[in-house]
Backbone as numpy.savetxt, mean C-alpha at the origin, in Angstrom:
# Nx Ny Nz CAx CAy CAz Cx Cy Cz
-15.39 14.64 20.06 -16.40 13.79 20.27 -15.77 12.60 20.94
-16.23 11.98 21.97 -15.75 11.19 22.64 -15.72 9.62 21.86
-14.89 8.64 22.02 -14.81 7.54 21.64 -15.85 6.65 22.28
-16.49 5.82 21.36 -17.64 4.84 22.06 -17.15 3.58 21.88
-17.23 2.74 22.85 -17.02 1.33 22.86 -17.85 0.69 22.15
-17.67 -0.41 21.34 -18.38 -1.25 20.44 -18.96 -2.49 21.21
-20.12 -2.81 20.64 -20.52 -4.26 21.26 -21.25 -4.87 20.15
-21.90 -6.11 20.55 -22.54 -7.08 19.62 -23.75 -6.14 18.75
-24.18 -5.33 19.53 -25.61 -4.51 19.21 -25.09 -3.38 17.93
-24.08 -2.83 18.31 -23.55 -1.68 17.57 -22.62 -1.99 16.44
-22.10 -3.09 16.56 -20.97 -3.68 15.62 -19.70 -2.88 15.78
-18.75 -3.54 15.30 -17.40 -2.97 15.31 -16.94 -2.09 14.08
-16.84 -0.98 14.27 -16.51 0.06 13.24 -14.92 -0.20 12.74
-14.86 -0.55 11.50 -13.43 -1.01 10.98 -13.01 0.19 9.88
-11.77 0.40 9.94 -11.11 1.15 8.90 -10.28 0.45 8.00
-10.77 0.08 6.73 -10.05 -0.97 5.94 -9.07 0.07 4.92
-7.77 -0.34 4.78 -6.71 0.16 3.96 -6.16 -0.90 2.96
-5.81 -0.49 1.99 -4.93 -1.19 1.07 -3.56 -0.48 0.60
-2.66 -1.33 0.91 -1.31 -0.65 0.42 -0.59 -1.58 -0.52
0.22 -0.99 -1.35 0.88 -1.65 -2.60 2.31 -1.58 -2.60
2.89 -2.73 -2.58 4.46 -2.87 -2.76 4.53 -3.11 -4.19
4.94 -2.42 -5.14 5.09 -2.56 -6.43 6.75 -2.68 -6.99
6.96 -3.65 -7.73 8.23 -3.81 -8.13 8.34 -3.70 -9.73
9.18 -3.02 -10.20 9.25 -2.89 -11.69 9.89 -4.09 -12.38
9.25 -4.65 -13.35 9.87 -6.07 -13.81 11.08 -6.01 -14.27
11.46 -4.84 -14.94 12.63 -4.93 -15.72 14.09 -4.39 -14.82
13.75 -3.14 -14.06 14.90 -2.56 -13.29 14.93 -3.24 -12.01
13.93 -3.92 -11.42 13.71 -4.61 -10.07 13.72 -3.50 -9.03
13.42 -2.23 -9.48 13.37 -1.12 -8.41 11.90 -1.09 -7.89
11.85 -0.42 -6.73 10.59 -0.41 -5.92 9.88 0.93 -5.87
8.59 1.05 -6.32 7.64 2.38 -6.23 7.54 2.90 -5.06
7.92 4.51 -4.89 8.13 4.97 -3.67 7.10 6.17 -4.15
6.19 6.63 -3.10 5.51 7.94 -3.22 6.03 9.03 -2.37
6.22 10.12 -2.76 6.59 11.27 -1.96 5.33 11.86 -1.42
4.88 11.60 -0.25 3.72 12.02 0.50 3.82 13.46 0.52
2.45 14.08 0.34 2.35 15.70 0.68 2.52 15.83 2.14
2.31 17.21 2.46 2.54 17.41 3.94 3.72 17.20 4.48
4.90 17.09 3.71 6.25 16.81 4.17 6.21 15.61 5.11
5.46 14.45 4.36 5.50 13.37 5.47 6.47 12.40 5.05
7.38 12.52 3.80 8.35 11.55 3.48 7.73 10.49 2.38
8.53 9.79 2.17 8.42 8.69 1.34 7.79 7.46 1.54
6.86 6.96 0.93 6.26 5.74 1.60 5.77 4.94 0.32
4.89 3.66 0.65 4.25 2.96 -0.43 3.06 3.52 -0.68
2.48 3.31 -1.98 1.31 3.77 -2.29 0.24 2.91 -1.64
-0.90 3.63 -1.25 -2.01 3.23 -0.66 -2.81 4.08 0.11
-4.03 3.67 0.64 -5.03 4.53 1.30 -6.14 3.69 1.89
-7.12 4.49 2.20 -8.51 4.05 2.81 -9.31 3.22 1.70
-10.09 2.34 1.95 -11.01 1.60 0.98 -12.34 2.35 1.27
-12.54 2.95 0.27 -13.72 3.75 0.13 -15.16 2.92 0.10
-16.22 3.35 0.33 -17.55 2.40 0.67 -17.88 2.02 -0.83
-17.53 2.57 -1.71 -17.68 1.90 -3.27 -16.42 0.87 -3.75
-15.40 0.67 -2.89 -14.39 -0.12 -3.23 -14.43 -1.41 -2.74
-13.47 -2.26 -3.33 -12.94 -3.46 -2.46 -11.49 -3.26 -2.19
-10.93 -4.01 -1.57 -9.45 -3.92 -1.16 -8.68 -4.08 -2.50
-9.24 -4.73 -3.57 -8.42 -4.73 -4.79 -8.57 -3.37 -5.67
-9.85 -2.80 -5.60 -10.14 -1.69 -6.32 -9.28 -0.53 -5.64
-9.41 -0.34 -4.50 -8.59 0.58 -3.84 -7.07 0.54 -3.80
-6.49 -0.74 -3.97 -5.24 -0.74 -4.23 -4.62 -0.21 -5.51
-5.51 -0.51 -6.52 -5.23 -0.09 -8.00 -5.52 1.36 -7.95
-6.56 1.85 -7.63 -6.99 3.36 -7.59 -5.92 4.07 -6.80
-5.55 3.73 -5.50 -4.64 4.51 -4.78 -3.42 4.62 -5.45
-2.86 3.47 -5.97 -1.56 3.73 -6.86 -1.57 4.43 -7.88
-2.66 4.40 -8.62 -2.53 5.34 -9.90 -2.80 6.86 -9.33
-3.57 7.19 -8.37 -3.79 8.49 -7.81 -2.45 9.01 -7.06
-1.66 8.28 -6.55 -0.51 8.80 -5.72 0.68 8.76 -6.44
0.94 7.62 -7.35 2.03 7.34 -8.12 1.87 7.74 -9.69
0.89 7.64 -10.03 0.53 7.75 -11.56 0.70 6.67 -12.37
0.86 5.33 -11.72 1.23 4.10 -12.40 -0.20 3.13 -12.20
-0.55 2.79 -13.28 -1.51 1.77 -13.32 -0.86 0.47 -13.08
-1.35 -0.41 -12.24 -0.66 -1.54 -11.85 -1.59 -3.00 -11.94
-1.03 -4.09 -11.98 -1.45 -5.36 -11.97 -1.23 -6.10 -10.83
-2.30 -6.29 -9.82 -2.01 -6.86 -8.58 -1.55 -8.47 -8.89
-0.56 -8.83 -8.26 0.04 -9.97 -8.56 -0.03 -11.03 -7.48
-0.27 -10.46 -6.20 -0.42 -11.26 -5.10 -0.72 -10.61 -3.80
-0.69 -11.13 -2.48 -0.82 -10.64 -1.21 0.25 -10.91 -0.55
0.93 -10.01 0.14 2.02 -10.18 0.97 1.39 -10.40 2.61
0.31 -9.81 2.96 -0.05 -9.81 4.40 -1.56 -9.21 4.43
-2.32 -9.88 5.28 -3.63 -9.31 5.57 -3.51 -9.08 7.14
-3.47 -7.90 7.60 -3.60 -7.55 9.10 -4.89 -6.87 9.49
-5.10 -7.57 10.73 -6.44 -6.86 11.34 -6.07 -6.82 12.71
-6.43 -5.61 13.30 -6.11 -5.01 14.79 -7.54 -4.55 15.25
-7.99 -5.12 16.39 -9.10 -4.63 16.92 -8.85 -4.21 18.57
-9.62 -3.11 18.90 -9.55 -2.72 20.26 -11.29 -2.51 20.73
-11.14 -1.89 21.72 -12.64 -1.63 22.46 -13.35 -0.72 21.58
-12.43 0.12 20.94 -13.05 1.52 20.21 -13.44 1.10 18.53
-12.74 0.02 18.05 -12.90 -0.23 16.69 -11.87 -1.31 16.28
-11.65 -1.15 14.87 -10.81 -2.11 14.32 -10.03 -1.44 12.98
-9.06 -1.84 12.62 -8.08 -1.60 11.69 -7.97 -2.59 10.80
-7.93 -2.92 9.56 -7.53 -3.72 8.62 -6.80 -3.36 7.44
-5.64 -3.88 7.20 -4.74 -3.55 6.11 -4.51 -4.86 5.26
-4.70 -4.71 3.89 -4.29 -5.71 3.08 -2.91 -5.06 2.34
-1.69 -5.81 2.38 -0.71 -5.27 1.64 -0.67 -6.40 0.43
-0.58 -5.55 -0.82 -0.54 -6.30 -2.01 0.85 -6.23 -2.59
1.16 -7.12 -3.52 2.40 -7.11 -4.32 1.83 -6.93 -5.72
2.51 -5.80 -6.45 2.17 -5.63 -7.66 3.31 -5.19 -8.45
3.01 -5.16 -9.92 3.76 -4.78 -10.94 3.17 -3.83 -11.91
3.67 -2.87 -12.66 3.09 -1.84 -13.44 2.50 -2.57 -14.61
1.27 -2.17 -15.21 0.75 -2.87 -16.31 1.54 -2.47 -17.56
2.21 -1.22 -17.59 3.02 -0.90 -18.68 4.45 -0.46 -17.95
5.42 -1.38 -18.12 6.75 -1.07 -17.65 7.39 0.25 -18.09
6.90 0.91 -19.09 7.65 2.15 -19.65 6.64 3.27 -19.21
5.72 3.06 -18.42 4.87 4.44 -17.89 5.70 4.94 -16.77
5.85 6.55 -16.92 6.68 7.04 -15.80 5.97 7.29 -14.63
6.44 7.21 -13.42 5.75 7.82 -12.31 5.36 8.99 -12.38
4.45 9.62 -11.51 3.82 10.94 -11.52 5.02 11.87 -11.23
5.00 13.11 -11.62 5.91 14.12 -11.34 5.49 15.49 -11.06
4.12 15.53 -11.40 3.46 16.91 -11.10 2.72 16.75 -9.66
2.98 17.53 -8.66 2.35 17.39 -7.44 0.69 17.80 -7.44
0.04 17.04 -6.70 -1.36 17.46 -6.47 -1.74 17.15 -5.11
-3.10 16.86 -4.82 -3.56 16.68 -3.61 -3.31 15.42 -2.98
-2.95 14.40 -3.88 -2.84 13.09 -3.63 -1.23 12.86 -2.87
-0.27 13.45 -3.77 1.28 13.31 -3.39 1.91 14.31 -4.15
3.40 14.32 -3.70 4.25 15.30 -4.53 4.72 14.59 -5.72
4.64 13.27 -5.86 5.13 12.69 -7.07 5.58 11.29 -6.77
6.26 10.61 -7.43 6.96 9.22 -7.07 7.96 8.93 -7.90
8.57 7.88 -7.51 9.82 7.33 -8.16 10.21 5.97 -8.08
10.77 5.32 -8.89 11.34 4.11 -8.76 12.67 3.98 -7.99
12.92 3.17 -6.94 14.20 3.18 -6.02 14.49 1.79 -5.68
15.80 1.90 -5.89 16.53 0.57 -5.41 16.65 0.35 -3.85
16.63 -0.92 -3.43 16.87 -1.04 -2.07 17.95 -0.22 -1.42
19.00 0.05 -2.25 20.10 0.88 -1.58 19.53 2.35 -1.26
18.86 2.71 -2.45 18.33 4.19 -2.34 17.15 4.18 -1.07
16.50 3.20 -0.94 15.47 3.27 0.14 16.37 3.21 1.51
17.32 2.46 1.64 18.07 2.45 2.74 18.73 3.84 3.29
19.08 4.30 2.02 19.81 5.86 2.17 18.48 6.67 2.72
17.47 6.53 2.11 16.22 7.50 2.68 15.90 7.13 4.15
16.06 5.84 4.53 15.65 5.51 5.90 16.36 6.11 6.96
17.74 6.69 6.45 18.55 7.18 7.44 18.31 8.95 7.47
17.32 9.14 6.80 16.97 10.77 6.92 15.59 10.92 7.44
15.45 12.01 8.15 14.03 12.36 8.59 13.00 12.57 7.25
11.91 12.40 7.46 10.91 13.22 6.50 11.03 14.68 6.50
10.90 15.52 5.36 10.31 14.93 4.14 11.18 14.38 3.25
12.51 14.27 3.33 13.55 13.63 2.41 13.62 12.29 2.85
13.50 11.86 3.78 13.37 10.39 4.23 12.33 9.72 4.16
12.31 8.33 4.54 11.13 7.43 4.49 10.05 7.94 5.58
8.83 7.77 5.33 7.78 7.94 6.41 7.95 6.82 7.30
8.22 5.90 6.98 8.19 4.72 7.76 9.29 3.54 7.19
9.70 2.53 7.56 10.53 1.43 6.93 9.90 0.45 6.05
8.47 0.51 6.00 7.57 -0.40 5.68 7.92 -0.87 4.22
8.20 -0.05 3.28 8.49 -0.28 2.01 9.97 -1.01 1.85
10.73 -0.41 2.57 12.17 -0.89 2.65 12.12 -2.40 3.36
11.31 -2.68 4.25 11.26 -4.01 4.82 10.61 -5.17 3.73
9.62 -4.64 3.24 8.88 -5.34 2.08 9.74 -5.72 0.94
10.54 -4.73 0.57 11.40 -4.84 -0.70 12.28 -5.93 -0.36
12.98 -5.77 0.93 14.11 -6.71 1.28 13.65 -8.23 1.22
12.09 -8.06 2.06 11.51 -9.38 2.18 11.20 -10.34 0.75
10.90 -9.51 -0.17 10.66 -10.00 -1.47 11.86 -10.49 -2.15
12.95 -9.45 -2.02 14.15 -9.96 -2.70 14.96 -11.19 -2.08
14.44 -11.32 -0.81 15.02 -12.75 -0.12 14.30 -13.99 -0.42
13.25 -13.69 -1.49 12.31 -14.73 -1.75 11.13 -15.18 -0.92
10.81 -14.01 -0.12 9.69 -14.04 0.75 8.30 -14.52 0.03
7.60 -15.23 0.79 6.06 -15.78 0.17 5.19 -14.72 -0.15
4.59 -14.92 -1.32 3.49 -14.07 -1.93 2.38 -15.02 -2.10
1.35 -14.57 -1.50 0.13 -15.65 -1.39 -0.70 -15.02 -2.72
-1.64 -16.04 -3.26 -2.29 -15.88 -4.40 -3.48 -14.75 -3.99
-3.96 -14.11 -5.02 -4.76 -13.15 -4.68 -6.29 -13.74 -4.18
-6.58 -15.01 -4.60 -7.89 -15.68 -4.10 -7.78 -15.84 -2.66
-6.73 -15.70 -1.83 -6.78 -15.92 -0.43 -7.66 -14.64 0.40
-7.86 -13.64 -0.55 -8.84 -12.49 0.05 -10.01 -12.73 -0.82
-11.14 -12.94 -0.17 -12.43 -13.17 -1.09 -13.56 -12.73 -0.31
-14.68 -12.33 -1.03 -15.84 -11.98 -0.58 -16.51 -13.37 0.01
-17.28 -12.97 1.12 -17.63 -14.26 1.84 -18.57 -15.03 0.98
-19.28 -14.53 -0.11 -20.01 -15.30 -1.06 -19.44 -15.83 -2.29
-18.12 -15.52 -2.40 -17.61 -16.14 -3.45 -17.36 -17.77 -3.53
-17.29 -18.32 -4.76 -17.22 -19.74 -4.69 -15.76 -20.13 -4.15
-15.60 -21.31 -3.31 -14.46 -21.54 -3.02 -13.57 -22.30 -4.08
-12.29 -21.68 -4.38 -11.54 -22.16 -5.61 -10.53 -23.12 -5.10
């Protein structure tokens, strides 16, 4: 199927994604998901389904992929890319587990092979390996380092529905 350029009449098809950088509050380790299809280790996240918001997708995807229920604490970045064929929007959240004693997923399923809490040092070791043993990309490692350096985490209310009241 050929790609179609968008215009004002057709509107711009946008593919929204929510990603989650989750730090354990006690161990200060980072939640990493072992992706299926031998894609390597990455952060939890995925497509915002038509019944979701970025917030609900972030929570749902983390539970599906990592087996961890999270509390969203803030937003690290909102990314929006557009070209003549459409757009892509990613919201990267910072989160902590609702229950710090909940173990990550260990039984493979259609969502992932499992998940694990990792230190920055462990993520750096995985960054030197190709998938499936290594990282799918350096994003989780870079965000972990950013947060550990005291990087800014924005309040959740910076992402709002256009009809929400201004707070």
